[in-house]
C-alpha positions as CSV (number, residue, x, y, z in Angstrom):
1,M,42.9,-217.7,-19.7
2,V,43.7,-221.2,-20.9
3,E,47.5,-221.3,-21.6
4,G,49.5,-222.6,-24.4
5,H,47.8,-221.0,-27.4
6,V,50.1,-220.4,-30.3
7,T,49.5,-217.8,-33.0
8,I,51.7,-217.5,-36.1
9,S,51.0,-214.6,-38.4
10,N,52.5,-214.0,-41.9
11,L,55.7,-215.8,-40.8
12,E,58.8,-215.6,-43.1
13,K,62.3,-216.9,-42.5
14,V,65.2,-216.0,-44.8
15,Y,68.7,-217.3,-44.3
16,E,71.4,-214.9,-45.5
17,S,75.0,-215.8,-46.3
18,G,76.9,-213.1,-48.0
19,D,75.0,-212.2,-51.1
20,E,72.9,-215.3,-51.0
21,R,69.4,-215.3,-49.6
22,T,67.4,-218.5,-49.1
23,K,63.8,-218.3,-48.1
24,A,62.9,-221.3,-45.8
25,I,59.4,-220.3,-44.6
26,D,57.1,-218.2,-46.8
27,D,54.1,-216.2,-45.4
28,L,52.8,-219.0,-43.0
29,S,49.9,-218.3,-40.7
30,L,48.6,-220.8,-38.2
31,E,46.6,-221.1,-34.9
32,V,47.3,-223.9,-32.5
33,P,44.7,-223.8,-29.7
34,S,45.7,-224.6,-26.1
35,G,45.9,-228.3,-25.5
36,Q,45.8,-229.4,-29.1
37,F,48.1,-232.0,-30.5
38,L,49.2,-230.8,-34.0
39,S,51.6,-232.7,-36.3
40,V,53.4,-231.1,-39.1
41,V,54.4,-233.0,-42.2
42,G,55.9,-231.9,-45.5
43,P,58.5,-232.7,-48.2
44,S,62.1,-232.9,-47.2
45,G,63.6,-229.4,-47.0
46,C,60.3,-227.7,-46.7
47,G,61.2,-226.0,-43.4
48,K,59.5,-228.2,-40.8
49,S,62.4,-228.0,-38.3
50,T,63.0,-224.4,-39.1
51,L,59.4,-223.7,-38.1
52,L,59.8,-225.6,-34.8
53,Y,63.0,-223.7,-34.0
54,L,61.3,-220.4,-34.8
55,I,58.5,-221.2,-32.3
56,A,61.1,-222.3,-29.8
57,G,62.9,-219.0,-30.1
58,F,66.2,-220.6,-31.3
59,L,65.9,-218.6,-34.6
60,E,64.5,-215.1,-35.2
61,E,61.8,-214.6,-37.8
62,S,62.6,-212.4,-40.8
63,T,59.0,-211.0,-40.9
64,G,55.8,-211.9,-39.2
65,T,55.1,-212.8,-35.6
66,I,54.8,-215.7,-33.3
67,A,53.0,-215.3,-30.1
68,V,52.1,-217.6,-27.1
69,D,49.0,-216.5,-25.3
70,D,49.0,-213.2,-27.2
71,Q,52.6,-212.4,-26.1
72,P,55.2,-212.2,-28.9
73,I,58.0,-214.6,-28.2
74,D,61.5,-213.1,-27.6
75,G,64.0,-216.0,-27.7
76,P,63.8,-219.3,-25.8
77,G,61.6,-219.6,-22.7
78,T,60.5,-222.2,-20.2
79,D,57.0,-221.9,-21.5
80,R,58.2,-223.9,-24.5
81,G,60.0,-227.3,-24.1
82,V,61.8,-228.9,-27.0
83,V,62.5,-232.6,-27.5
84,F,65.0,-233.5,-30.2
85,Q,65.5,-236.7,-32.3
86,D,69.1,-237.1,-30.9
87,Y,68.1,-236.8,-27.3
88,A,70.6,-234.0,-26.5
89,L,71.3,-235.5,-23.0
90,F,74.4,-234.4,-21.0
91,P,76.6,-237.5,-21.0
92,W,78.3,-236.5,-17.8
93,R,75.0,-236.3,-15.9
94,T,73.0,-239.2,-14.6
95,V,69.3,-239.7,-15.4
96,M,68.4,-237.7,-12.3
97,G,71.0,-235.1,-13.1
98,N,69.6,-234.7,-16.6
99,V,66.0,-234.5,-15.5
100,T,66.8,-231.9,-12.7
101,Y,68.8,-229.7,-15.0
102,G,66.1,-227.2,-16.1
103,L,64.9,-226.9,-12.5
104,E,68.4,-226.3,-11.3
105,Q,68.8,-223.5,-13.8
106,D,65.6,-222.0,-12.5
107,G,66.9,-222.0,-9.0
108,V,64.5,-224.6,-7.6
109,P,65.8,-225.9,-4.2
110,K,67.6,-229.3,-4.4
111,E,65.0,-231.4,-2.5
112,Q,62.1,-229.9,-4.4
113,R,63.8,-230.4,-7.8
114,R,64.7,-234.0,-7.0
115,A,61.1,-234.7,-5.9
116,T,59.7,-233.1,-9.1
117,A,62.2,-235.0,-11.2
118,Q,61.4,-238.3,-9.5
119,E,57.7,-237.8,-10.4
120,F,58.5,-237.6,-14.1
121,I,61.1,-240.3,-14.0
122,D,58.4,-242.6,-12.6
123,M,55.9,-241.4,-15.2
124,M,58.4,-242.5,-17.9
125,D,58.9,-245.9,-16.2
126,L,62.5,-245.1,-15.5
127,D,62.4,-245.7,-11.8
128,G,65.5,-247.7,-10.8
129,F,67.7,-246.0,-13.5
130,E,68.1,-242.6,-11.6
131,D,71.9,-243.1,-11.2
132,K,72.6,-244.4,-14.7
133,Y,74.4,-242.4,-17.3
134,P,73.2,-242.0,-20.9
135,K,75.8,-244.4,-22.3
136,E,74.2,-247.1,-20.2
137,L,70.7,-246.6,-21.6
138,S,68.9,-247.8,-24.8
139,G,67.7,-245.3,-27.4
140,G,64.2,-245.5,-26.2
141,M,65.2,-244.9,-22.5
142,K,67.3,-241.9,-23.6
143,Q,64.3,-240.4,-25.3
144,R,62.1,-241.0,-22.2
145,V,64.8,-239.2,-20.2
146,A,64.8,-236.3,-22.6
147,L,61.0,-236.1,-22.4
148,A,61.0,-236.3,-18.6
149,R,63.7,-233.5,-18.5
150,T,61.4,-231.3,-20.6
151,L,58.2,-232.0,-18.7
152,A,59.9,-231.5,-15.3
153,Y,60.0,-227.7,-15.7
154,D,56.3,-227.6,-16.7
155,P,56.3,-225.9,-20.2
156,K,52.9,-224.9,-21.6
157,I,54.0,-226.2,-25.0
158,L,55.9,-229.3,-26.1
159,L,57.8,-228.9,-29.4
160,M,59.0,-232.3,-30.7
161,D,61.3,-232.6,-33.7
162,E,61.0,-236.2,-35.1
163,P,61.6,-237.5,-31.5
164,F,61.0,-241.2,-32.5
165,G,62.6,-241.1,-36.0
166,A,65.8,-243.0,-35.0
167,L,63.9,-245.8,-33.2
168,D,62.8,-249.2,-34.5
169,Q,59.2,-249.7,-35.2
170,P,58.1,-251.7,-32.1
171,L,59.8,-249.2,-29.7
172,R,58.5,-246.3,-31.8
173,E,55.0,-247.5,-31.4
174,L,55.5,-248.0,-27.6
175,L,56.7,-244.5,-27.1
176,Q,53.9,-243.1,-29.4
177,D,51.3,-244.7,-27.0
178,H,53.2,-243.5,-24.0
179,L,53.2,-239.9,-25.4
180,L,49.5,-240.1,-25.9
181,E,49.0,-241.1,-22.3
182,I,51.1,-238.2,-21.1
183,W,49.3,-235.8,-23.4
184,G,46.0,-237.0,-22.1
185,D,47.1,-236.7,-18.5
186,L,48.8,-233.3,-18.7
187,G,46.8,-231.6,-21.5
188,K,49.8,-229.6,-22.9
189,T,49.8,-228.1,-26.4
190,V,52.0,-230.3,-28.6
191,I,53.6,-229.4,-32.0
192,F,55.1,-232.6,-33.4
193,I,57.4,-232.7,-36.5
194,T,57.4,-235.9,-38.4
195,H,58.0,-237.3,-41.9
196,D,55.7,-240.2,-41.2
197,V,52.1,-239.8,-42.3
198,E,50.9,-242.7,-40.3
199,E,52.6,-241.4,-37.1
200,A,51.1,-238.0,-37.6
201,V,47.5,-239.3,-38.1
202,Y,47.8,-241.8,-35.2
203,L,49.0,-239.2,-32.7
204,S,47.2,-236.0,-33.7
205,E,44.0,-234.0,-33.4
206,R,45.1,-232.1,-36.5
207,V,47.8,-232.4,-39.2
208,M,49.3,-229.5,-41.1
209,V,50.7,-230.3,-44.5
210,M,53.4,-227.9,-45.7
211,T,54.3,-227.1,-49.3
212,R,57.6,-227.9,-50.9
213,H,60.4,-225.3,-50.4
214,P,59.9,-222.5,-49.5
215,G,57.5,-224.0,-47.0
216,T,54.1,-222.6,-46.0
217,K,50.8,-224.1,-44.9
218,K,49.2,-226.0,-47.7
219,T,46.2,-227.4,-45.7
220,T,45.3,-228.6,-42.3
221,V,43.3,-231.8,-41.7
222,D,41.2,-232.4,-38.6
223,I,41.4,-235.9,-37.2
224,D,38.4,-237.5,-35.5
225,V,39.5,-240.9,-34.3
226,D,38.4,-242.7,-31.1
227,R,41.7,-243.1,-29.3
228,T,40.1,-245.1,-26.4
229,Q,40.4,-248.1,-28.8
230,P,43.4,-250.4,-29.0
231,R,46.0,-249.4,-31.5
232,E,45.1,-252.2,-33.9
233,D,41.5,-251.1,-34.0
234,I,42.4,-247.5,-34.6
235,I,44.7,-248.2,-37.6
236,L,42.2,-250.6,-39.1
237,S,39.3,-248.2,-38.8
238,D,37.8,-246.5,-41.8
239,E,38.1,-243.1,-40.1
240,Y,41.9,-243.5,-39.7
241,T,42.4,-244.9,-43.2
242,D,40.4,-242.1,-44.8
243,V,42.3,-239.4,-43.0
244,K,45.6,-241.0,-43.6
245,N,44.9,-241.2,-47.3
246,Q,43.8,-237.6,-47.4
247,V,47.1,-236.4,-45.7
248,W,49.2,-238.8,-47.9
249,Q,47.6,-237.5,-51.1
250,S,48.1,-233.9,-50.1
251,L,51.7,-234.5,-49.3
252,R,52.3,-236.6,-52.5
253,E,51.1,-233.6,-54.6
254,E,54.1,-231.7,-53.2
255,T,56.7,-234.3,-53.9
256,Q,55.8,-235.2,-57.5
257,P,58.1,-233.9,-60.3
258,E,55.3,-231.7,-61.8
259,A,55.2,-229.9,-58.4
260,Q,58.7,-228.8,-58.9
261,L,57.9,-226.9,-62.2
């Protein structure tokens, strides 16, 4: 069986505080085939990050199910790796120390975990920075360390919560292209949260648009773009423009004042 298939069925998430109940996710069903790159966009507050944390196992669903390869998830697991916007690096550990962390927790012998970590440090063009601490790195380098750390323990699924949102545009584009190369090489399932329609369409094979709060799936849009072309050719192509406009219009419908009525 090919691994990394995500199945979400009739998912609801309700936050409770005293007598107050706030529904964040409402009856959402979704299939993400193994190896697919799916981006999720939606209005602010629609539950995009909540959805990601439910898949990661950080939160427990109120009703419905989430399964990976037909096995219901039960909390966090090494089959799912999460990359956050704020890097979440350990400031007291070096680049090598951060990247080996997950392997260390799994009991991998020291020499083996250093060799594995070095492979992903090299993949992220961070060779020579193994002994540097996070405070000595730029934002883009920190995010590459975070991605290397996640990839090192070989999850089936990458869950990415606006990982490039805090970066400037040139660096953001550089890391987008780097991520596409890694996805092409490793073939992992990727679920990518973003507020940026252009980013979603550029990166993904499919985009899910969520409704306004409480969030559920409004539509999914398949993206058929030739990614062997240079970036400038992709973003100027009719195919890219047509899909971008389709996603943008679907999202805009959820953010207009009349949508709130």
